C-alpha positions as YAML, in Angstrom:
chain: A
units: angstrom
residues:
- id: 1
  name: MET
  ca: [18.08, -0.72, 12.13]
- id: 2
  name: THR
  ca: [14.84, -2.62, 12.86]
- id: 3
  name: THR
  ca: [12.15, -3.36, 10.30]
- id: 4
  name: ALA
  ca: [8.78, -4.63, 11.46]
- id: 5
  name: PHE
  ca: [6.94, -7.27, 9.43]
- id: 6
  name: ILE
  ca: [3.24, -7.06, 10.25]
- id: 7
  name: THR
  ca: [0.67, -9.59, 9.11]
- id: 8
  name: HIS
  ca: [-2.23, -11.70, 10.38]
- id: 9
  name: GLY
  ca: [-3.57, -15.17, 9.61]
- id: 10
  name: GLU
  ca: [-7.07, -13.83, 8.93]
- id: 11
  name: CYS
  ca: [-5.72, -11.97, 5.90]
- id: 12
  name: ALA
  ca: [-5.06, -15.34, 4.23]
- id: 13
  name: LYS
  ca: [-8.65, -16.49, 4.82]
- id: 14
  name: HIS
  ca: [-10.18, -13.71, 2.71]
- id: 15
  name: ASP
  ca: [-10.98, -15.49, -0.55]
- id: 16
  name: MET
  ca: [-12.89, -13.99, -3.48]
- id: 17
  name: GLY
  ca: [-13.25, -17.22, -5.42]
- id: 18
  name: ALA
  ca: [-11.33, -19.62, -7.60]
- id: 19
  name: HIS
  ca: [-8.98, -17.98, -10.12]
- id: 20
  name: HIS
  ca: [-9.34, -14.51, -8.59]
- id: 21
  name: PRO
  ca: [-5.90, -12.86, -8.91]
- id: 22
  name: GLU
  ca: [-6.07, -11.22, -5.47]
- id: 23
  name: CYS
  ca: [-5.69, -14.58, -3.75]
- id: 24
  name: PRO
  ca: [-4.43, -15.85, -0.37]
- id: 25
  name: ALA
  ca: [-1.32, -17.34, -2.01]
- id: 26
  name: ARG
  ca: [0.04, -13.80, -2.45]
- id: 27
  name: LEU
  ca: [0.93, -13.56, 1.23]
- id: 28
  name: ALA
  ca: [2.46, -17.04, 1.23]
- id: 29
  name: ALA
  ca: [4.63, -16.04, -1.76]
- id: 30
  name: ILE
  ca: [6.08, -13.13, 0.21]
- id: 31
  name: GLU
  ca: [6.64, -15.30, 3.31]
- id: 32
  name: ASP
  ca: [8.34, -18.03, 1.25]
- id: 33
  name: GLN
  ca: [10.68, -15.59, -0.50]
- id: 34
  name: ALA
  ca: [11.50, -13.87, 2.79]
- id: 35
  name: ILE
  ca: [12.51, -17.21, 4.30]
- id: 36
  name: SER
  ca: [14.40, -18.55, 1.29]
- id: 37
  name: SER
  ca: [16.30, -15.28, 0.84]
- id: 38
  name: GLY
  ca: [17.39, -15.31, 4.48]
- id: 39
  name: ILE
  ca: [15.84, -11.92, 5.21]
- id: 40
  name: ALA
  ca: [13.11, -13.24, 7.53]
- id: 41
  name: GLN
  ca: [15.52, -13.62, 10.45]
- id: 42
  name: TYR
  ca: [16.25, -9.89, 10.40]
- id: 43
  name: LEU
  ca: [12.62, -8.78, 10.61]
- id: 44
  name: ALA
  ca: [10.68, -8.13, 13.81]
- id: 45
  name: ARG
  ca: [7.32, -9.90, 13.41]
- id: 46
  name: TYR
  ca: [4.10, -8.42, 14.74]
- id: 47
  name: GLU
  ca: [0.49, -9.54, 14.53]
- id: 48
  name: ALA
  ca: [-1.86, -6.94, 13.10]
- id: 49
  name: PRO
  ca: [-4.66, -5.83, 15.43]
- id: 50
  name: LEU
  ca: [-8.21, -5.09, 14.35]
- id: 51
  name: ALA
  ca: [-8.69, -1.46, 13.37]
- id: 52
  name: THR
  ca: [-11.37, 0.22, 15.43]
- id: 53
  name: ASP
  ca: [-14.41, 1.87, 13.90]
- id: 54
  name: ASP
  ca: [-13.14, 5.22, 15.21]
- id: 55
  name: GLN
  ca: [-9.82, 4.76, 13.36]
- id: 56
  name: ILE
  ca: [-11.60, 3.82, 10.14]
- id: 57
  name: ALA
  ca: [-14.12, 6.66, 10.53]
- id: 58
  name: ARG
  ca: [-11.30, 9.21, 10.15]
- id: 59
  name: VAL
  ca: [-11.37, 8.16, 6.48]
- id: 60
  name: HIS
  ca: [-14.69, 6.45, 5.75]
- id: 61
  name: PRO
  ca: [-18.08, 7.71, 7.00]
- id: 62
  name: ALA
  ca: [-19.67, 5.67, 9.80]
- id: 63
  name: GLU
  ca: [-22.50, 4.72, 7.44]
- id: 64
  name: TYR
  ca: [-19.97, 3.17, 5.07]
- id: 65
  name: VAL
  ca: [-18.40, 1.10, 7.84]
- id: 66
  name: ARG
  ca: [-21.86, -0.10, 8.92]
- id: 67
  name: ALA
  ca: [-22.72, -1.00, 5.33]
- id: 68
  name: ILE
  ca: [-19.56, -3.11, 5.01]
- id: 69
  name: ARG
  ca: [-20.35, -4.86, 8.29]
- id: 70
  name: ASP
  ca: [-23.93, -5.48, 7.15]
- id: 71
  name: ALA
  ca: [-22.70, -6.90, 3.82]
- id: 72
  name: SER
  ca: [-20.41, -9.45, 5.48]
- id: 73
  name: PRO
  ca: [-21.90, -12.91, 4.76]
- id: 74
  name: ARG
  ca: [-22.33, -15.75, 7.25]
- id: 75
  name: SER
  ca: [-21.57, -18.17, 4.43]
- id: 76
  name: GLY
  ca: [-20.76, -18.10, 0.76]
- id: 77
  name: THR
  ca: [-19.62, -15.01, -1.12]
- id: 78
  name: VAL
  ca: [-21.20, -11.62, -1.74]
- id: 79
  name: HIS
  ca: [-19.98, -9.12, -4.33]
- id: 80
  name: LEU
  ca: [-19.46, -5.47, -3.44]
- id: 81
  name: ASP
  ca: [-18.63, -4.71, -7.08]
- id: 82
  name: PRO
  ca: [-17.76, -6.95, -10.05]
- id: 83
  name: ASP
  ca: [-14.12, -7.26, -8.87]
- id: 84
  name: THR
  ca: [-14.51, -7.15, -5.09]
- id: 85
  name: ALA
  ca: [-16.16, -9.82, -2.97]
- id: 86
  name: MET
  ca: [-16.45, -10.84, 0.67]
- id: 87
  name: ASN
  ca: [-16.54, -14.29, 2.24]
- id: 88
  name: PRO
  ca: [-17.19, -14.86, 5.98]
- id: 89
  name: HIS
  ca: [-13.54, -14.00, 6.80]
- id: 90
  name: SER
  ca: [-13.24, -10.90, 4.64]
- id: 91
  name: LEU
  ca: [-14.49, -8.38, 7.19]
- id: 92
  name: ASN
  ca: [-11.91, -9.45, 9.78]
- id: 93
  name: ALA
  ca: [-9.21, -9.57, 7.12]
- id: 94
  name: ALA
  ca: [-10.02, -5.99, 6.08]
- id: 95
  name: LEU
  ca: [-10.06, -4.83, 9.70]
- id: 96
  name: HIS
  ca: [-6.68, -6.48, 10.35]
- id: 97
  name: ALA
  ca: [-5.27, -4.99, 7.12]
- id: 98
  name: ALA
  ca: [-6.30, -1.52, 8.25]
- id: 99
  name: GLY
  ca: [-5.11, -2.25, 11.79]
- id: 100
  name: ALA
  ca: [-1.69, -3.24, 10.47]
- id: 101
  name: GLY
  ca: [-1.18, 0.29, 9.16]
- id: 102
  name: VAL
  ca: [-2.23, 1.76, 12.50]
- id: 103
  name: LEU
  ca: [0.18, -0.50, 14.42]
- id: 104
  name: ALA
  ca: [2.98, 0.19, 11.94]
- id: 105
  name: THR
  ca: [2.48, 3.93, 12.35]
- id: 106
  name: ASP
  ca: [2.55, 3.62, 16.15]
- id: 107
  name: LEU
  ca: [5.72, 1.52, 16.12]
- id: 108
  name: VAL
  ca: [7.53, 3.87, 13.76]
- id: 109
  name: MET
  ca: [6.42, 7.11, 15.38]
- id: 110
  name: LYS
  ca: [7.31, 5.85, 18.87]
- id: 111
  name: GLY
  ca: [10.76, 4.81, 17.66]
- id: 112
  name: GLU
  ca: [10.25, 1.14, 18.48]
- id: 113
  name: VAL
  ca: [11.23, 0.26, 14.90]
- id: 114
  name: GLU
  ca: [12.72, 2.35, 12.14]
- id: 115
  name: ASN
  ca: [10.26, 1.25, 9.50]
- id: 116
  name: ALA
  ca: [7.57, -1.37, 8.88]
- id: 117
  name: PHE
  ca: [6.14, -3.50, 6.07]
- id: 118
  name: CYS
  ca: [2.52, -4.67, 6.27]
- id: 119
  name: SER
  ca: [2.01, -7.95, 4.43]
- id: 120
  name: VAL
  ca: [-1.77, -7.82, 4.45]
- id: 121
  name: ARG
  ca: [-4.80, -8.12, 2.22]
- id: 122
  name: PRO
  ca: [-7.27, -7.00, 1.00]
- id: 123
  name: PRO
  ca: [-5.38, -4.05, -0.47]
- id: 124
  name: GLY
  ca: [-6.80, -0.55, -0.09]
- id: 125
  name: HIS
  ca: [-5.80, 2.23, -2.47]
- id: 126
  name: HIS
  ca: [-8.88, 1.98, -4.73]
- id: 127
  name: ALA
  ca: [-11.34, 2.30, -1.83]
- id: 128
  name: THR
  ca: [-12.78, 5.82, -1.91]
- id: 129
  name: ARG
  ca: [-14.42, 7.49, 1.07]
- id: 130
  name: THR
  ca: [-17.74, 5.84, 0.27]
- id: 131
  name: ARG
  ca: [-17.10, 3.05, -2.23]
- id: 132
  name: PRO
  ca: [-15.29, -0.31, -2.21]
- id: 133
  name: MET
  ca: [-13.76, -1.18, -5.58]
- id: 134
  name: GLY
  ca: [-10.81, -2.79, -7.32]
- id: 135
  name: PHE
  ca: [-10.29, -5.58, -4.73]
- id: 136
  name: CYS
  ca: [-10.26, -2.93, -1.93]
- id: 137
  name: ILE
  ca: [-12.63, -2.54, 1.04]
- id: 138
  name: PHE
  ca: [-11.00, -0.03, 3.42]
- id: 139
  name: ASN
  ca: [-8.25, 2.37, 2.34]
- id: 140
  name: ASN
  ca: [-5.41, 1.08, 4.51]
- id: 141
  name: VAL
  ca: [-2.82, 3.73, 3.70]
- id: 142
  name: ALA
  ca: [-5.33, 6.52, 4.24]
- id: 143
  name: ILE
  ca: [-6.29, 5.13, 7.64]
- id: 144
  name: ALA
  ca: [-2.60, 4.95, 8.58]
- id: 145
  name: ALA
  ca: [-1.95, 8.50, 7.37]
- id: 146
  name: ARG
  ca: [-4.91, 9.96, 9.25]
- id: 147
  name: HIS
  ca: [-3.82, 8.03, 12.36]
- id: 148
  name: ALA
  ca: [-0.39, 9.63, 12.09]
- id: 149
  name: VAL
  ca: [-1.97, 13.09, 11.93]
- id: 150
  name: HIS
  ca: [-4.59, 12.61, 14.65]
- id: 151
  name: ALA
  ca: [-2.80, 10.33, 17.11]
- id: 152
  name: HIS
  ca: [0.79, 11.53, 16.70]
- id: 153
  name: GLY
  ca: [0.38, 15.16, 15.70]
- id: 154
  name: ILE
  ca: [2.15, 14.72, 12.37]
- id: 155
  name: GLU
  ca: [1.72, 17.70, 10.05]
- id: 156
  name: ARG
  ca: [3.19, 16.24, 6.85]
- id: 157
  name: VAL
  ca: [2.69, 12.69, 5.56]
- id: 158
  name: ALA
  ca: [3.82, 11.62, 2.09]
- id: 159
  name: ILE
  ca: [2.09, 8.69, 0.38]
- id: 160
  name: ILE
  ca: [4.21, 7.09, -2.35]
- id: 161
  name: ASP
  ca: [2.24, 4.80, -4.65]
- id: 162
  name: PHE
  ca: [4.10, 2.69, -7.22]
- id: 163
  name: ASP
  ca: [1.27, 0.25, -7.92]
- id: 164
  name: VAL
  ca: [0.52, -0.17, -11.63]
- id: 165
  name: HIS
  ca: [-3.01, 1.18, -11.06]
- id: 166
  name: HIS
  ca: [-3.74, 4.75, -10.01]
- id: 167
  name: GLY
  ca: [-4.71, 5.04, -6.34]
- id: 168
  name: ASN
  ca: [-7.98, 6.78, -7.08]
- id: 169
  name: GLY
  ca: [-9.36, 6.11, -3.62]
- id: 170
  name: THR
  ca: [-6.38, 7.69, -1.88]
- id: 171
  name: GLU
  ca: [-6.67, 10.73, -4.14]
- id: 172
  name: ASP
  ca: [-10.41, 10.97, -3.46]
- id: 173
  name: ILE
  ca: [-9.71, 11.04, 0.27]
- id: 174
  name: PHE
  ca: [-6.74, 13.42, 0.36]
- id: 175
  name: ALA
  ca: [-7.09, 15.81, -2.58]
- id: 176
  name: GLY
  ca: [-6.54, 19.28, -1.15]
- id: 177
  name: ASP
  ca: [-5.48, 18.02, 2.29]
- id: 178
  name: PRO
  ca: [-2.50, 20.16, 3.41]
- id: 179
  name: HIS
  ca: [-1.20, 17.40, 5.68]
- id: 180
  name: VAL
  ca: [-0.74, 14.87, 2.87]
- id: 181
  name: LEU
  ca: [1.34, 14.70, -0.32]
- id: 182
  name: MET
  ca: [0.58, 11.86, -2.72]
- id: 183
  name: ALA
  ca: [3.05, 10.94, -5.45]
- id: 184
  name: SER
  ca: [2.23, 8.11, -7.84]
- id: 185
  name: THR
  ca: [3.14, 6.41, -11.08]
- id: 186
  name: PHE
  ca: [0.69, 4.17, -12.93]
- id: 187
  name: GLN
  ca: [-0.09, 2.73, -16.34]
- id: 188
  name: HIS
  ca: [-2.41, 4.83, -18.48]
- id: 189
  name: PRO
  ca: [-4.85, 4.27, -20.07]
- id: 190
  name: PHE
  ca: [-5.71, 1.55, -17.57]
- id: 191
  name: TYR
  ca: [-8.06, 0.77, -14.70]
- id: 192
  name: PRO
  ca: [-9.43, 2.80, -12.90]
- id: 193
  name: TYR
  ca: [-9.01, 5.36, -15.71]
- id: 194
  name: SER
  ca: [-8.24, 8.25, -13.38]
- id: 195
  name: GLY
  ca: [-5.33, 10.43, -12.30]
- id: 196
  name: THR
  ca: [-4.74, 12.24, -15.57]
- id: 197
  name: GLU
  ca: [-7.00, 15.26, -15.13]
- id: 198
  name: PRO
  ca: [-5.55, 18.36, -13.45]
- id: 199
  name: GLY
  ca: [-5.97, 17.78, -9.74]
- id: 200
  name: ALA
  ca: [-5.19, 19.29, -6.38]
- id: 201
  name: ASP
  ca: [-1.73, 20.73, -5.78]
- id: 202
  name: ASN
  ca: [-0.87, 17.96, -3.30]
- id: 203
  name: MET
  ca: [-1.34, 15.24, -5.94]
- id: 204
  name: VAL
  ca: [1.67, 14.36, -8.11]
- id: 205
  name: ASN
  ca: [0.38, 11.83, -10.63]
- id: 206
  name: VAL
  ca: [2.72, 10.54, -13.34]
- id: 207
  name: PRO
  ca: [0.90, 8.36, -15.90]
- id: 208
  name: LEU
  ca: [3.12, 6.03, -17.95]
- id: 209
  name: PRO
  ca: [2.25, 4.21, -21.19]
- id: 210
  name: ALA
  ca: [2.18, 0.45, -21.52]
- id: 211
  name: GLY
  ca: [5.69, -0.91, -22.02]
- id: 212
  name: ALA
  ca: [7.32, 2.15, -20.45]
- id: 213
  name: GLY
  ca: [9.87, 0.03, -18.59]
- id: 214
  name: SER
  ca: [12.57, 0.79, -16.08]
- id: 215
  name: GLN
  ca: [14.08, 3.90, -17.63]
- id: 216
  name: ALA
  ca: [10.78, 5.79, -17.92]
- id: 217
  name: PHE
  ca: [9.79, 4.80, -14.40]
- id: 218
  name: ARG
  ca: [13.10, 5.94, -12.93]
- id: 219
  name: GLU
  ca: [12.95, 9.20, -14.86]
- id: 220
  name: ALA
  ca: [9.46, 9.86, -13.50]
- id: 221
  name: VAL
  ca: [10.59, 9.28, -9.93]
- id: 222
  name: THR
  ca: [13.70, 11.42, -10.33]
- id: 223
  name: ARG
  ca: [12.04, 14.26, -12.22]
- id: 224
  name: TYR
  ca: [8.65, 14.47, -10.49]
- id: 225
  name: TRP
  ca: [8.63, 12.67, -7.15]
- id: 226
  name: LEU
  ca: [11.92, 13.51, -5.50]
- id: 227
  name: PRO
  ca: [11.85, 17.31, -5.91]
- id: 228
  name: VAL
  ca: [8.36, 17.62, -4.39]
- id: 229
  name: LEU
  ca: [9.25, 15.11, -1.69]
- id: 230
  name: HIS
  ca: [12.22, 17.23, -0.61]
- id: 231
  name: GLU
  ca: [10.13, 20.41, -0.79]
- id: 232
  name: PHE
  ca: [7.34, 18.86, 1.29]
- id: 233
  name: ALA
  ca: [9.83, 17.46, 3.88]
- id: 234
  name: PRO
  ca: [7.56, 14.69, 5.17]
- id: 235
  name: GLN
  ca: [7.70, 13.59, 8.79]
- id: 236
  name: LEU
  ca: [6.45, 10.15, 7.73]
- id: 237
  name: VAL
  ca: [6.38, 8.32, 4.39]
- id: 238
  name: ILE
  ca: [3.80, 5.65, 3.63]
- id: 239
  name: PHE
  ca: [4.29, 3.38, 0.61]
- id: 240
  name: SER
  ca: [1.32, 2.02, -1.31]
- id: 241
  name: ALA
  ca: [3.53, -0.87, -2.34]
- id: 242
  name: GLY
  ca: [1.98, -2.57, -5.34]
- id: 243
  name: PHE
  ca: [4.29, -4.86, -7.30]
- id: 244
  name: ASP
  ca: [2.00, -5.43, -10.29]
- id: 245
  name: ALA
  ca: [3.97, -3.19, -12.65]
- id: 246
  name: HIS
  ca: [6.49, -6.04, -12.92]
- id: 247
  name: ALA
  ca: [7.24, -7.38, -16.39]
- id: 248
  name: ASP
  ca: [6.23, -10.91, -15.30]
- id: 249
  name: ASP
  ca: [2.81, -9.77, -14.08]
- id: 250
  name: ASP
  ca: [0.30, -10.32, -16.86]
- id: 251
  name: MET
  ca: [-2.29, -8.10, -15.16]
- id: 252
  name: ALA
  ca: [-0.50, -5.04, -16.60]
- id: 253
  name: MET
  ca: [2.18, -3.93, -19.04]
- id: 254
  name: LEU
  ca: [4.62, -1.45, -17.50]
- id: 255
  name: ALA
  ca: [7.47, -4.00, -17.59]
- id: 256
  name: LEU
  ca: [9.39, -3.10, -14.42]
- id: 257
  name: GLN
  ca: [12.08, -5.41, -13.03]
- id: 258
  name: ASP
  ca: [12.95, -6.67, -9.53]
- id: 259
  name: ALA
  ca: [15.75, -4.11, -9.31]
- id: 260
  name: ASP
  ca: [13.39, -1.20, -9.90]
- id: 261
  name: TYR
  ca: [11.62, -1.88, -6.61]
- id: 262
  name: ALA
  ca: [14.92, -1.85, -4.74]
- id: 263
  name: TRP
  ca: [15.93, 1.35, -6.53]
- id: 264
  name: VAL
  ca: [12.73, 3.30, -5.85]
- id: 265
  name: THR
  ca: [12.76, 2.20, -2.22]
- id: 266
  name: GLU
  ca: [16.36, 3.36, -1.86]
- id: 267
  name: GLU
  ca: [15.65, 6.73, -3.50]
- id: 268
  name: VAL
  ca: [12.62, 7.44, -1.32]
- id: 269
  name: LYS
  ca: [14.35, 6.11, 1.78]
- id: 270
  name: ARG
  ca: [17.30, 8.43, 1.19]
- id: 271
  name: ALA
  ca: [14.91, 11.39, 1.07]
- id: 272
  name: THR
  ca: [13.08, 10.12, 4.14]
- id: 273
  name: ASP
  ca: [16.33, 9.74, 6.09]
- id: 274
  name: ARG
  ca: [17.00, 13.39, 5.41]
- id: 275
  name: HIS
  ca: [13.62, 14.70, 6.57]
- id: 276
  name: SER
  ca: [12.21, 12.23, 9.10]
- id: 277
  name: HIS
  ca: [15.08, 9.99, 10.27]
- id: 278
  name: GLY
  ca: [13.84, 7.18, 8.05]
- id: 279
  name: LYS
  ca: [10.26, 6.89, 9.31]
- id: 280
  name: ILE
  ca: [8.55, 4.67, 6.71]
- id: 281
  name: VAL
  ca: [5.42, 2.52, 6.72]
- id: 282
  name: SER
  ca: [4.90, 0.28, 3.69]
- id: 283
  name: MET
  ca: [1.61, -1.45, 2.92]
- id: 284
  name: LEU
  ca: [1.08, -4.16, 0.32]
- id: 285
  name: GLU
  ca: [-1.24, -3.27, -2.54]
- id: 286
  name: GLY
  ca: [-1.14, -5.22, -5.84]
- id: 287
  name: GLY
  ca: [1.15, -7.87, -7.31]
- id: 288
  name: TYR
  ca: [-0.35, -10.99, -8.88]
- id: 289
  name: ASP
  ca: [2.45, -13.04, -10.41]
- id: 290
  name: LEU
  ca: [3.42, -14.91, -7.27]
- id: 291
  name: SER
  ca: [7.12, -15.35, -8.04]
- id: 292
  name: ALA
  ca: [7.59, -11.74, -9.13]
- id: 293
  name: LEU
  ca: [5.60, -10.51, -6.13]
- id: 294
  name: GLY
  ca: [7.72, -12.46, -3.66]
- id: 295
  name: ARG
  ca: [11.02, -11.44, -5.25]
- id: 296
  name: SER
  ca: [10.06, -7.77, -5.60]
- id: 297
  name: ALA
  ca: [8.70, -7.52, -2.06]
- id: 298
  name: VAL
  ca: [11.94, -8.99, -0.73]
- id: 299
  name: ARG
  ca: [14.00, -6.46, -2.70]
- id: 300
  name: HIS
  ca: [11.82, -3.73, -1.15]
- id: 301
  name: LEU
  ca: [12.27, -5.25, 2.32]
- id: 302
  name: ARG
  ca: [16.02, -5.61, 1.96]
- id: 303
  name: VAL
  ca: [16.36, -1.86, 1.42]
- id: 304
  name: LEU
  ca: [14.04, -1.05, 4.31]
- id: 305
  name: ALA
  ca: [16.05, -3.35, 6.59]
- id: 306
  name: GLY
  ca: [19.41, -1.95, 5.41]
- id: 307
  name: LEU
  ca: [20.53, -5.29, 4.00]
- id: 308
  name: ASN
  ca: [21.36, -4.18, 0.44]
...
């Protein structure tokens, strides 16, 4: 069993300012925990390429891509919204983050690896078709999913989002798309204050109250995600892997534990093994307590790599 670990140095140069929670140290925290846990030696490392405009344009209109390019500063910082900024390295970081998902999809679909984890930033699941927001510039998981459909002829892709925030951008892009199932849990009420209205049939949103904890999360996955996942029978699963629902992460209040990330990965992987021979792409979203992020990501990686 081979698990790819895809990243790029440019992703660590994207910096939105002092004290911003979505900081370069997040990637270092994952690297450090991977090394100290001993798991790094079992991962196949790849450097993320730049996504092409054509790959991005399957998700975001060409005018949007041009606007992001035009906004990229030569120096200093520019804000795309109150939470989302670009420095001179941010455009390349965002292109590499999106390109990581494309490469991961290619590696998995060609059978060169069984699954892949993309340790990249900026994250993506809040980026709608036409709007950057919530630390996100391009919707990385959406670009990967559309690449799977268009480049590999996949008919059924499942996106599994366990970030503490609802992936409003991913829902905006895929609502009603017969090729994509999206299943998510998230804290509610909470930013971006979406995902609770009746939506398209291919959207399985499970809002959880603050303090819900491990039991409520696991019940949501078992009761709502797994039945529709088996019914949909995905040929590829893509994780929006946000680790900010952790109890140690003071950005939110769902109070999950390290073990919950191993458990949900195992449950989804078991379903994926049944329907697609384990084809999984995982892309980093949130997670802002550095220790909890590193530990949780390693628990996720251990399951993907078959080391549990």
